[in-house]
VMD Tcl script that draws the C-alpha trace (Angstrom):
set ca {
  {13.72 31.00 22.81}
  {14.32 27.05 22.21}
  {15.18 26.07 19.04}
  {13.74 22.68 17.23}
  {16.87 21.08 15.60}
  {17.09 18.80 12.85}
  {18.40 15.37 14.33}
  {21.28 13.52 12.82}
  {20.03 11.63 10.16}
  {22.63 8.71 10.30}
  {25.31 7.61 7.90}
  {25.20 8.72 4.56}
  {21.74 10.42 4.95}
  {22.22 13.94 4.10}
  {18.46 15.00 3.95}
  {15.19 14.60 4.99}
  {11.41 15.96 3.85}
  {8.84 17.57 6.82}
  {6.20 15.06 6.64}
  {3.80 16.78 9.21}
  {3.42 19.05 11.70}
  {1.44 18.00 14.68}
  {1.05 21.66 16.27}
  {0.18 25.03 14.67}
  {2.35 28.12 15.56}
  {1.08 30.07 18.84}
  {-0.17 26.15 20.21}
  {1.07 25.27 23.55}
  {3.58 22.42 23.98}
  {5.07 20.40 26.31}
  {8.82 19.06 26.63}
  {9.14 15.56 24.50}
  {5.78 15.85 23.00}
  {6.49 14.98 19.38}
  {5.88 17.90 17.77}
  {7.09 17.05 13.59}
  {7.71 13.74 11.70}
  {11.00 13.79 9.23}
  {11.06 11.05 6.26}
  {14.30 10.17 4.97}
  {15.52 7.70 1.96}
  {15.18 5.07 5.15}
  {13.63 5.73 7.99}
  {10.83 8.12 9.67}
  {11.89 10.25 12.50}
  {10.10 11.84 14.96}
  {11.22 15.32 16.69}
  {10.35 15.95 19.87}
  {10.08 19.52 21.98}
  {12.87 20.47 23.69}
  {11.31 22.53 26.51}
  {7.94 23.93 27.61}
  {6.35 26.49 26.17}
  {4.74 28.04 22.93}
  {5.66 26.81 19.39}
  {6.17 30.55 18.09}
  {7.98 29.85 14.45}
  {7.79 26.82 12.08}
  {10.73 27.31 9.72}
  {10.24 24.83 7.47}
  {6.45 23.63 6.13}
  {5.22 20.52 5.33}
  {7.18 18.90 2.58}
  {10.06 20.93 2.62}
  {13.69 19.76 2.69}
  {16.10 19.90 5.58}
  {19.12 18.85 6.29}
  {20.86 17.55 9.70}
  {21.37 20.93 12.38}
  {18.47 22.61 10.68}
  {16.24 24.94 12.93}
  {12.83 23.27 12.23}
  {11.18 26.18 14.41}
  {11.40 27.85 17.66}
  {9.49 27.49 20.93}
  {9.00 30.35 23.12}
  {9.88 28.96 26.70}
  {7.10 29.31 29.42}
  {5.18 27.18 31.87}
  {2.42 25.69 30.14}
  {-1.08 25.27 32.28}
  {-1.84 21.78 33.38}
  {-3.97 19.57 31.32}
  {-6.24 18.58 34.32}
  {-6.73 22.58 35.28}
  {-10.53 22.47 36.36}
  {-12.43 25.65 35.39}
  {-15.68 27.17 36.83}
  {-18.50 24.41 35.97}
  {-21.17 25.79 33.39}
  {-24.21 27.18 34.05}
  {-26.67 24.58 34.37}
  {-28.68 26.15 31.43}
  {-25.78 26.22 29.10}
  {-24.56 23.06 27.29}
  {-20.72 22.35 27.89}
  {-18.82 23.32 24.76}
  {-17.61 20.90 22.31}
  {-13.53 21.32 21.85}
  {-12.48 19.96 18.41}
  {-10.52 16.49 18.20}
  {-7.01 17.07 19.41}
  {-3.94 14.94 18.72}
  {-3.14 12.49 21.67}
  {0.38 13.18 23.18}
  {2.49 10.83 24.35}
  {2.41 12.52 27.98}
  {-1.24 11.85 28.57}
  {-3.27 8.97 29.86}
  {-3.09 6.31 28.54}
  {0.34 6.18 26.87}
  {0.83 6.01 23.33}
  {3.61 5.19 21.60}
  {4.87 8.13 19.02}
  {4.32 6.07 16.23}
  {0.38 5.29 17.11}
  {-0.30 8.93 17.87}
  {-1.26 9.58 14.16}
  {-3.22 6.60 13.64}
  {-5.36 7.49 16.70}
  {-5.54 11.39 15.44}
  {-6.46 10.63 12.29}
  {-8.66 7.96 12.78}
  {-10.53 9.61 15.57}
  {-10.17 6.45 17.80}
  {-10.85 6.30 21.69}
  {-7.34 5.67 23.00}
  {-9.15 4.74 26.65}
  {-10.61 1.76 24.45}
  {-7.65 0.41 22.98}
  {-5.38 -2.46 25.08}
  {-1.86 -1.54 24.98}
  {0.47 -4.75 24.23}
  {3.38 -2.07 24.67}
  {5.67 -2.23 27.93}
  {3.70 -0.43 31.47}
  {0.71 -0.89 29.09}
  {1.67 1.74 26.35}
  {-0.40 1.38 22.83}
  {1.35 0.49 20.17}
  {1.21 1.57 16.44}
  {-0.20 -2.33 16.10}
  {-2.53 -2.05 18.67}
  {-3.82 1.07 17.16}
  {-4.54 -0.10 13.53}
  {-6.04 -3.51 15.15}
  {-8.55 -1.65 16.78}
  {-9.16 0.72 13.41}
  {-9.43 -2.79 11.74}
  {-11.73 -4.27 14.22}
  {-14.03 -1.00 13.81}
  {-13.89 -1.32 10.05}
  {-15.30 -5.35 10.38}
  {-18.06 -4.03 12.79}
  {-21.46 -4.10 11.55}
  {-23.07 -0.14 11.19}
  {-25.69 0.59 13.92}
  {-28.89 0.43 11.77}
  {-30.17 3.89 13.99}
  {-27.13 5.73 13.05}
  {-27.73 7.94 10.02}
  {-26.18 7.10 6.84}
  {-23.32 9.56 5.83}
  {-23.56 11.40 3.26}
  {-21.78 9.82 -0.03}
  {-18.65 11.23 -1.26}
  {-17.57 11.93 -4.47}
  {-14.25 10.78 -5.67}
  {-12.16 12.17 -8.43}
  {-11.52 9.33 -10.91}
  {-7.57 10.13 -10.50}
  {-5.99 11.35 -7.63}
  {-2.30 12.70 -7.80}
  {-0.35 11.61 -4.56}
  {3.59 12.58 -4.07}
  {5.70 9.72 -3.35}
  {6.93 9.77 0.22}
  {11.06 9.82 -0.16}
  {11.21 6.17 1.42}
  {9.17 5.08 -1.80}
  {11.21 7.33 -3.90}
  {14.07 5.62 -3.11}
  {12.70 2.02 -2.96}
  {11.97 3.04 -6.54}
  {15.30 4.26 -7.27}
  {17.07 1.59 -5.56}
  {15.09 -1.39 -7.54}
  {15.89 0.06 -10.78}
  {19.51 0.50 -10.44}
  {19.56 -2.88 -9.23}
  {17.82 -4.06 -12.71}
  {20.70 -1.41 -14.27}
  {23.80 -2.55 -12.85}
  {23.32 -6.06 -11.93}
  {23.57 -8.98 -14.72}
  {20.44 -10.50 -12.76}
  {19.16 -13.86 -13.24}
  {17.00 -16.26 -11.69}
  {17.20 -20.19 -10.93}
  {14.29 -21.97 -9.51}
  {13.78 -25.18 -7.32}
  {11.30 -26.62 -5.39}
  {11.28 -28.17 -1.61}
  {9.15 -30.62 0.10}
  {8.43 -28.87 3.57}
  {6.83 -32.58 5.13}
  {9.86 -32.61 7.36}
  {10.17 -29.05 8.73}
  {6.30 -28.97 9.52}
  {6.46 -32.29 11.13}
  {9.11 -30.99 13.43}
  {6.80 -27.96 13.61}
  {3.92 -29.64 14.72}
  {5.67 -32.07 17.23}
  {7.64 -29.32 19.39}
  {6.14 -25.90 18.63}
  {4.18 -25.55 21.92}
  {7.60 -26.85 23.72}
  {9.29 -24.53 21.99}
  {7.43 -21.49 22.86}
  {7.19 -22.69 26.33}
  {10.94 -22.71 26.74}
  {12.02 -19.76 24.58}
  {9.22 -17.93 24.71}
  {8.61 -17.52 21.34}
  {6.77 -19.14 18.40}
  {8.76 -21.27 16.06}
  {8.20 -20.48 12.32}
  {9.29 -21.48 9.11}
  {11.62 -18.24 8.87}
  {14.38 -19.33 11.35}
  {14.51 -22.55 9.54}
  {15.43 -21.03 5.98}
  {18.14 -18.49 7.94}
  {19.86 -20.87 9.09}
  {19.74 -22.84 5.95}
  {20.60 -19.90 3.60}
  {23.68 -19.01 6.06}
  {24.80 -23.09 5.69}
  {24.78 -22.84 2.11}
  {26.36 -19.67 1.80}
  {29.42 -21.04 3.60}
  {29.32 -23.81 1.01}
  {29.12 -21.48 -1.97}
  {30.80 -17.94 -0.67}
  {30.33 -16.21 -4.12}
  {27.02 -15.77 -3.11}
  {27.94 -14.00 -0.08}
  {30.37 -11.50 -2.08}
  {29.28 -8.22 -3.70}
  {31.17 -6.07 -6.64}
  {33.12 -2.75 -5.75}
  {34.57 -1.28 -8.83}
  {36.80 -3.74 -10.22}
  {37.24 -6.08 -6.81}
  {34.83 -8.72 -5.55}
  {34.49 -8.66 -2.00}
  {34.15 -11.76 -0.15}
  {31.99 -11.64 3.06}
  {33.10 -13.80 6.06}
  {29.75 -12.53 8.20}
  {26.20 -13.80 7.68}
  {23.87 -10.61 8.37}
  {21.17 -11.85 6.66}
  {18.31 -9.00 5.55}
  {14.42 -10.29 6.23}
  {12.06 -8.52 4.22}
  {9.02 -7.18 5.76}
  {6.13 -5.20 4.69}
  {4.78 -2.09 6.10}
  {2.30 0.71 5.39}
  {5.00 2.64 3.73}
  {7.01 -0.01 1.87}
  {8.85 -2.81 2.25}
  {11.88 -2.68 4.37}
  {14.94 -5.03 4.63}
  {16.40 -5.23 8.46}
  {18.84 -7.53 9.17}
  {19.50 -10.32 11.29}
  {23.43 -9.93 12.34}
  {25.57 -12.96 12.73}
  {22.69 -15.70 12.01}
  {25.43 -18.30 11.48}
  {26.01 -18.25 15.40}
  {22.46 -17.76 16.57}
  {19.63 -20.48 17.51}
  {16.28 -20.96 15.80}
  {14.79 -19.02 19.02}
  {17.42 -16.62 18.60}
  {16.61 -16.10 15.22}
  {12.88 -15.98 15.67}
  {13.14 -13.50 18.50}
  {15.50 -10.83 16.46}
  {12.85 -11.22 13.67}
  {10.03 -10.80 15.64}
  {11.94 -7.53 17.14}
  {12.52 -6.08 14.04}
  {9.12 -6.50 12.12}
  {7.52 -5.12 14.85}
  {9.97 -1.99 14.68}
  {9.39 -2.12 11.00}
  {5.26 -1.78 11.48}
  {5.27 0.50 14.42}
  {8.19 2.78 12.11}
  {10.93 2.46 14.80}
  {13.48 0.72 12.83}
  {16.84 3.01 12.81}
  {19.24 3.25 10.17}
  {21.48 0.89 11.48}
  {18.96 -1.97 11.52}
  {18.81 -1.90 7.76}
  {22.48 -1.22 6.96}
  {25.16 -3.91 6.16}
  {23.42 -7.09 4.90}
  {25.14 -9.64 3.08}
  {22.17 -11.52 1.67}
  {18.11 -11.26 1.85}
  {15.46 -13.34 2.06}
  {11.56 -12.38 1.23}
  {8.52 -14.35 1.70}
  {5.73 -13.79 -1.06}
  {4.09 -16.49 0.22}
  {2.30 -14.89 3.26}
  {0.57 -12.85 0.68}
  {-0.45 -15.87 -1.70}
  {2.24 -15.45 -4.37}
  {3.11 -19.15 -5.83}
  {6.51 -18.15 -7.64}
  {8.16 -14.68 -8.31}
  {11.45 -13.38 -9.26}
  {12.29 -11.42 -6.42}
  {14.73 -8.41 -7.16}
  {18.44 -7.89 -5.71}
  {19.19 -5.82 -2.79}
  {21.90 -3.81 -4.24}
  {24.64 -4.34 -3.57}
  {24.20 -8.24 -2.17}
  {24.44 -10.65 -5.25}
  {21.59 -13.36 -3.81}
  {17.98 -12.78 -2.64}
  {16.08 -15.64 -2.00}
  {12.36 -15.69 -2.90}
  {9.92 -18.01 -0.36}
  {6.54 -18.94 -1.62}
  {3.01 -20.24 -0.67}
  {3.10 -23.80 0.49}
  {0.63 -25.87 -1.64}
  {-0.31 -29.49 -1.66}
  {0.64 -31.15 -4.89}
  {0.85 -34.98 -6.12}
  {4.95 -35.59 -5.92}
  {6.08 -39.10 -7.19}
  {8.07 -40.32 -4.27}
  {9.31 -44.22 -4.47}
  {7.20 -44.91 -7.56}
  {4.14 -44.08 -6.19}
  {2.27 -40.92 -6.43}
  {1.75 -38.83 -2.96}
  {0.42 -35.44 -1.99}
  {3.28 -33.59 -0.28}
  {3.11 -29.81 0.90}
  {5.32 -28.19 -1.73}
  {7.23 -24.69 -1.70}
  {8.88 -23.55 -5.10}
  {12.38 -21.11 -4.06}
  {13.85 -18.92 -6.16}
  {17.29 -17.48 -6.16}
  {17.94 -14.44 -8.02}
  {21.30 -13.56 -8.58}
  {24.11 -11.22 -9.75}
  {25.74 -13.29 -12.66}
  {28.73 -10.98 -12.50}
  {29.57 -12.34 -9.27}
  {27.68 -16.28 -9.07}
  {28.10 -18.40 -12.06}
  {25.05 -20.58 -12.95}
  {26.68 -23.56 -11.35}
  {27.28 -22.06 -7.92}
  {23.38 -20.71 -8.33}
  {22.25 -23.93 -8.77}
  {24.20 -25.51 -6.07}
  {23.51 -22.98 -3.72}
  {19.98 -23.48 -3.91}
  {20.03 -27.15 -3.88}
  {22.01 -26.80 -0.58}
  {18.95 -24.94 0.78}
  {16.33 -27.28 -0.33}
  {18.35 -30.23 1.21}
  {18.47 -28.46 4.52}
  {14.93 -27.83 4.78}
  {13.79 -31.22 3.53}
  {16.41 -32.93 6.17}
  {16.72 -30.27 9.18}
  {18.93 -32.54 10.45}
  {21.82 -31.91 8.39}
  {21.93 -28.29 9.56}
  {22.48 -30.23 13.02}
  {25.40 -32.14 11.51}
  {27.00 -29.66 9.51}
  {26.50 -31.22 6.28}
}
mol new
graphics top color blue
foreach p $ca { graphics top sphere $p radius 0.5 }
foreach p [lrange $ca 0 end-1] q [lrange $ca 1 end] { graphics top cylinder $p $q radius 0.2 }
display resetview
């Protein structure tokens, strides 16, 4: 017998919830095949089979809470018949049996990332028709979701019979995932514990947009990554944090801890909720390095592959509601941090420049801050530094 163990869940994480079993008791399993998905306060984890054999026991059903080291189930070890084994052909008069849809396994061809298996299986996608963008042609969760979206947009075949209409209840009660529960608790704690205020400003995006337009092709050719707006804001924020160190501090009991490192959290929306992975030592990175780091973290977030370490230790956060069309908002603090910058939609507006009314691409900026640490003057000064750095990007090069 081989035990299926709950893995270590990470620093400060003491329990997880069994989200889904991919096999039933009595099913054949192969070594390294994903058997069970766990959800913690911060990330989702996938537990693989330790050996070939038969899943003989499931100790914790879906929805159960488990601790690190708990035995989730057991496998009776033994050889599993090869998938490719061909049986004696059926008689010509007998139609071939139709098997029920099965979960796609990592070891099958084409190769699917673990996070893509659930999307493919639940939506009965044809994995052979999905172009994999991962390493060695591996199909990622993003590839599966893109195929699902394309199928939804495709017009229905006129010859296909109409599916029977489902009658839905007026209400549906769904238990919150552990991640969603944690998000809700942390946001409410931030409101209850911090003296949270928000100050606003607006920034003219003309200079950054002109720079992107001029150099985007050369930048991508040289560095292999697209030049976005977020890297400019990360650089502007790290510069402003050095000018106003209170915004990079946090309260611990009766002490204030001033951080001399600049680890910037960048909020990423996923189907399971908002996560904030961290770009480490952002003040030492080039624009290209920042773009690469954000791209890597965002992909891991969408594919459900973020590790707990990816989201710990941030000193300041940035969130961009503009990608969803938000014109203005008051972002909530990512405790225990003392500041978070909200970016918003770029919109052409009439502005007075040199006594003339001109149309400029403008963005509202919002800084939410903990007034216990940051005074109003410091918050406004910080936001002005960010504004100036974006409106005159050369300031970042000259350290002004």
